[in-house]
C-alpha positions as CSV (number, residue, x, y, z in Angstrom):
1,M,39.5,-97.5,18.3
2,T,38.8,-98.0,21.2
3,R,41.3,-96.8,23.5
4,F,40.0,-98.6,26.7
5,D,38.4,-101.8,27.8
6,S,36.1,-99.9,28.8
7,A,35.6,-96.7,30.7
8,I,32.8,-94.6,32.2
9,L,31.6,-91.5,30.7
10,V,31.7,-88.2,32.9
11,I,29.8,-85.3,31.5
12,G,30.7,-82.3,32.3
13,G,33.7,-84.0,33.8
14,L,36.7,-82.0,32.5
15,N,36.3,-78.3,33.2
16,G,33.1,-78.6,35.6
17,F,33.2,-77.8,39.8
18,V,31.3,-81.5,40.8
19,G,32.6,-83.2,37.7
20,S,36.1,-82.7,37.9
21,N,36.1,-83.5,41.2
22,A,33.4,-86.9,40.2
23,C,36.5,-87.7,38.2
24,E,39.1,-87.8,39.8
25,A,36.7,-89.9,42.8
26,L,36.5,-93.0,40.0
27,V,39.6,-92.8,39.3
28,E,41.1,-93.1,42.6
29,L,38.2,-96.1,43.3
30,G,40.1,-97.8,39.9
31,Y,37.9,-96.6,37.2
32,D,39.1,-95.2,33.6
33,C,36.7,-92.1,32.3
34,V,36.2,-90.2,28.9
35,V,35.5,-87.1,30.3
36,T,34.1,-83.8,28.3
37,R,34.8,-80.9,27.2
38,H,32.5,-78.5,25.4
39,R,33.8,-74.9,24.8
40,N,36.0,-74.6,28.1
41,T,39.3,-76.9,27.6
42,D,41.2,-75.7,30.2
43,V,42.3,-79.0,32.6
44,P,42.7,-79.0,36.1
45,R,46.3,-79.5,37.4
46,F,44.6,-82.6,39.5
47,L,43.6,-84.6,36.0
48,E,46.7,-83.5,34.5
49,E,48.7,-87.2,35.3
50,S,45.5,-89.2,35.1
51,I,45.3,-88.0,31.6
52,D,49.0,-89.1,30.8
53,Q,48.6,-92.2,32.1
54,H,46.1,-92.6,30.3
55,R,43.4,-93.2,32.7
56,I,41.5,-90.2,31.7
57,F,41.0,-89.4,27.6
58,V,38.9,-86.3,26.9
59,E,36.7,-86.1,24.4
60,P,34.8,-82.6,22.6
61,G,31.3,-83.0,23.2
62,D,28.0,-81.6,23.5
63,A,25.6,-83.5,25.9
64,T,22.6,-82.4,23.8
65,S,23.7,-83.4,20.8
66,I,23.3,-87.4,20.3
67,A,25.6,-87.3,17.3
68,D,28.2,-86.2,19.9
69,L,28.3,-88.4,22.1
70,R,27.5,-91.9,19.6
71,R,31.0,-90.1,18.3
72,I,32.2,-91.2,21.5
73,G,31.0,-94.1,21.6
74,E,32.2,-95.2,18.2
75,K,36.0,-94.7,19.9
76,H,35.3,-95.9,23.1
77,R,33.9,-98.7,25.2
78,I,31.4,-97.0,27.7
79,N,29.9,-99.1,30.7
80,G,28.8,-96.2,32.3
81,I,27.7,-92.1,32.9
82,V,27.8,-90.3,35.1
83,N,25.4,-86.5,34.1
84,V,27.2,-83.6,36.2
85,A,26.7,-80.8,34.0
86,G,24.4,-78.1,34.2
87,G,22.9,-74.8,32.8
88,F,22.1,-77.0,29.3
89,K,21.5,-75.1,25.9
90,S,20.8,-76.8,22.5
91,E,23.3,-75.3,19.8
92,G,21.2,-72.4,17.7
93,Q,18.4,-72.4,20.5
94,E,17.4,-69.1,21.6
95,G,13.6,-67.8,23.3
96,P,11.9,-68.2,26.4
97,T,12.0,-71.9,26.4
98,V,15.7,-72.4,25.7
99,G,16.6,-73.5,29.5
100,L,14.0,-76.6,28.7
101,T,14.7,-77.6,25.2
102,G,18.1,-78.4,26.7
103,Y,17.5,-80.2,29.5
104,L,14.7,-82.0,27.6
105,S,17.3,-82.9,24.4
106,M,20.1,-83.6,27.0
107,L,17.9,-86.9,27.9
108,N,17.2,-87.5,24.9
109,A,20.7,-88.1,23.9
110,V,21.5,-89.7,27.5
111,F,18.7,-91.8,27.4
112,R,19.3,-93.0,23.8
113,V,23.1,-94.1,23.6
114,A,22.1,-95.5,27.7
115,E,20.7,-98.2,25.7
116,E,22.8,-98.3,22.8
117,W,25.7,-99.0,24.4
118,K,23.4,-101.0,27.5
119,V,25.9,-99.3,30.1
120,K,25.7,-100.6,33.2
121,R,24.1,-97.7,35.4
122,L,23.4,-93.6,34.5
123,T,24.4,-91.4,37.3
124,F,22.7,-87.9,36.9
125,A,22.9,-84.6,39.4
126,S,20.4,-83.0,40.9
127,T,20.2,-80.7,44.3
128,G,18.8,-80.5,47.3
129,G,17.3,-76.7,46.5
130,M,13.9,-79.7,45.8
131,Y,13.9,-79.1,49.3
132,L,13.6,-75.2,49.4
133,G,10.8,-73.9,51.0
134,I,10.0,-77.2,53.3
135,S,9.4,-76.1,57.3
136,L,10.9,-78.3,58.8
137,P,14.5,-78.9,60.2
138,R,15.4,-82.2,58.5
139,V,14.5,-84.2,54.9
140,N,14.5,-87.4,53.7
141,E,14.3,-88.4,49.5
142,E,10.8,-89.9,51.0
143,Q,9.9,-86.3,50.8
144,L,7.4,-84.6,48.5
145,V,8.1,-82.1,46.3
146,S,6.1,-79.2,45.3
147,I,6.9,-77.6,41.7
148,D,4.1,-75.2,42.2
149,T,5.0,-73.7,45.5
150,H,8.6,-74.3,45.9
151,F,10.2,-73.9,42.7
152,P,10.8,-70.0,42.2
153,Y,13.9,-70.5,40.2
154,P,14.2,-72.7,36.9
155,I,16.9,-74.7,37.7
156,L,15.3,-76.6,40.5
157,A,12.4,-76.8,37.8
158,F,14.4,-78.6,35.0
159,Q,16.1,-80.6,37.4
160,K,12.7,-82.5,38.7
161,I,12.1,-82.9,35.3
162,V,15.7,-84.9,34.9
163,E,14.5,-86.5,38.7
164,I,10.9,-87.8,37.0
165,S,12.6,-88.8,33.6
166,C,15.3,-90.9,35.2
167,S,13.1,-92.7,37.0
168,E,10.7,-94.3,34.2
169,F,13.6,-94.2,32.1
170,A,15.0,-96.6,34.7
171,N,11.2,-98.5,34.9
172,A,10.8,-98.5,30.5
173,S,14.2,-99.9,30.4
174,G,15.8,-101.7,33.5
175,T,18.6,-99.9,33.2
176,S,19.8,-98.6,36.8
177,S,19.7,-94.7,36.9
178,I,20.3,-92.6,39.6
179,C,20.0,-88.9,41.4
180,A,22.1,-87.8,43.7
181,R,20.6,-84.7,45.0
182,L,23.8,-82.6,46.3
183,A,24.3,-79.3,48.7
184,G,26.9,-77.7,51.0
185,M,29.9,-78.6,48.7
186,F,32.6,-76.3,48.1
187,G,36.5,-77.3,47.4
188,P,39.0,-77.2,44.7
189,C,37.2,-75.5,40.8
190,Q,34.3,-73.7,42.3
191,D,34.2,-70.6,41.2
192,A,34.1,-67.6,44.1
193,G,30.6,-66.5,44.1
194,Q,29.3,-68.7,47.4
195,L,30.4,-67.8,51.0
196,I,33.4,-70.1,51.5
197,P,35.0,-70.1,48.0
198,L,34.2,-66.2,48.8
199,L,36.4,-66.5,52.2
200,V,39.2,-68.7,51.1
201,H,40.6,-66.5,48.1
202,A,40.5,-63.3,49.8
203,A,42.4,-65.3,52.6
204,V,45.1,-66.8,49.9
205,T,45.2,-63.3,48.1
206,G,44.7,-60.9,50.5
207,K,41.9,-58.8,48.5
208,S,38.7,-57.9,50.7
209,P,35.7,-60.2,49.6
210,N,32.3,-58.5,48.4
211,L,30.1,-60.3,51.0
212,T,27.3,-58.8,49.6
213,N,24.0,-60.8,49.3
214,V,26.4,-64.0,49.2
215,F,23.7,-67.1,50.1
216,L,24.2,-67.8,54.0
217,G,26.9,-65.3,54.1
218,S,26.1,-63.2,57.1
219,A,27.5,-63.6,60.6
220,D,24.6,-65.8,62.1
221,D,24.2,-67.7,59.9
222,A,25.0,-71.1,59.6
223,N,25.4,-74.2,56.8
224,A,25.5,-77.9,56.0
225,Y,29.0,-77.7,54.6
226,I,30.9,-80.7,52.9
227,Y,34.3,-80.3,50.6
228,I,33.7,-81.5,47.4
229,K,36.2,-84.0,47.4
230,D,33.7,-86.3,50.2
231,L,30.9,-85.4,47.7
232,A,32.6,-86.5,44.6
233,R,33.9,-89.4,46.4
234,A,29.7,-90.3,47.4
235,I,29.5,-89.5,44.0
236,A,31.3,-92.5,43.1
237,M,30.9,-94.9,45.3
238,L,27.2,-94.4,44.4
239,H,27.9,-94.9,41.1
240,T,30.0,-98.2,40.8
241,E,28.2,-99.4,44.1
242,E,26.8,-103.4,42.9
243,K,23.2,-103.2,44.1
244,L,21.1,-100.3,45.2
245,H,17.6,-99.6,46.2
246,Y,16.5,-96.6,45.4
247,T,17.1,-94.0,42.2
248,V,17.4,-90.4,44.4
249,Y,19.6,-89.9,47.4
250,N,20.7,-87.0,49.4
251,V,24.8,-86.9,48.7
252,G,26.2,-84.1,51.3
253,S,26.7,-83.5,55.1
254,E,24.2,-83.5,58.2
255,K,27.0,-81.8,60.7
256,V,25.4,-78.0,60.1
257,T,28.8,-75.7,60.7
258,P,28.0,-72.5,61.6
259,N,29.6,-69.5,59.8
260,S,31.7,-68.3,62.7
261,E,33.1,-71.6,62.5
262,V,34.2,-71.6,58.9
263,L,35.4,-68.1,59.4
264,A,37.8,-69.6,62.5
265,A,38.5,-72.4,60.5
266,I,40.1,-70.1,58.1
267,C,42.2,-67.6,60.0
268,E,43.7,-71.2,61.9
269,V,44.9,-71.4,58.4
270,V,46.0,-68.4,57.2
271,P,46.0,-66.1,60.5
272,E,46.9,-62.8,59.3
273,F,43.1,-62.8,57.4
274,K,41.0,-60.8,59.1
275,V,37.3,-59.7,57.8
276,N,33.8,-59.1,59.6
277,L,30.5,-60.8,57.8
278,P,27.7,-59.1,57.9
279,P,25.7,-58.8,61.1
280,G,22.4,-61.3,61.7
281,H,20.9,-63.1,59.1
282,S,20.6,-63.4,55.6
283,A,17.7,-62.9,53.9
284,F,17.6,-66.1,52.3
285,P,16.0,-69.0,54.2
286,A,17.9,-71.9,54.9
287,L,17.7,-75.4,53.3
288,P,16.4,-78.3,55.6
289,I,19.6,-80.7,56.4
290,M,19.4,-83.7,54.3
291,E,19.6,-86.8,55.5
292,T,21.8,-89.3,54.4
293,K,20.7,-92.4,55.7
294,R,20.7,-93.6,51.9
295,L,23.8,-92.7,50.5
296,Q,25.7,-94.2,54.3
297,E,23.3,-97.7,54.3
298,D,23.9,-98.1,50.4
299,T,27.7,-97.4,50.3
300,G,29.4,-97.2,53.2
301,F,30.6,-93.6,52.6
302,I,31.5,-91.1,55.5
303,C,33.0,-87.7,55.2
304,K,36.6,-87.4,55.8
305,F,36.9,-83.8,55.6
306,D,36.2,-82.4,58.9
307,M,36.0,-78.0,58.0
308,R,39.8,-78.0,59.8
309,S,41.0,-80.5,57.2
310,A,39.0,-79.1,54.3
311,I,40.1,-75.6,54.6
312,R,43.9,-76.8,54.7
313,D,43.8,-78.8,51.7
314,Y,41.5,-75.6,50.2
315,V,43.7,-73.2,50.7
316,E,47.1,-75.4,49.9
317,W,45.5,-76.4,46.6
318,L,45.2,-72.1,45.8
319,R,48.0,-71.2,46.4
320,K,50.0,-73.8,44.4
321,G,49.2,-71.4,41.8
322,N,45.2,-72.7,40.8
323,K,42.7,-69.5,39.9
324,K,40.1,-71.5,41.6
């Protein structure tokens, strides 16, 4: 029996860093969601109320399994799909092509059910890492990306396959299908492996952070950071906008924030926090600034959080007892 008159399926929406926040943003815009869970059954606290109010319904499902997705479609009328999960792996697959096989299986399953369900839009998460190695200060979505020279990490090649496949599916099916290139996000539900979550967790717990080999984690580094609540709202706005003009959108911030400013914001919220960042620049190459003109023109999106208000919100979230 259908739980909702219609809902957006958010793959990776229960446990994923981006997915859980995107699900919350969609609900705040007035949309009901069905979210998938695979192995992890933990529920972020900010989704609990919406689940209790039947604005969000949780279903077990593997995005690489067309049978799992069809089972969801039998219970719920799905009118859109937001896929912000990652690291796909088909069950039972081993060997050197396991990652590629997982992504191809996911694309096949999602495209097939999208056509069967006649969804209004497909939205996939991609990455600003597409621009890695491009020696320009600023880039937009028209920038040519070379897999041969700019993809030292397999995940980037997989994401480019998703982008190409998404565009081809849109052309062949007529279904609105887009990819959002995400970069610089931080905040609730993020694993503490990047600079800002490492520092904020340390500030809240009083433990010293290990800043060895952290991506852009040195004193003289800077990055275009965006709070996850803003980034998730941008994804939700893109997915629900009636008319879009492109198939690829940069989603991030055009404001570059020095790490000294990040640390100052944390110390303002947690005055007793003291730490020294590794001196100089890190060995990681900085990404060019992603222009977000397409996003702004097609949705009217603007960020609501600056660094200080974002850090304050993030600290409050962790102080409520949330693990990440």
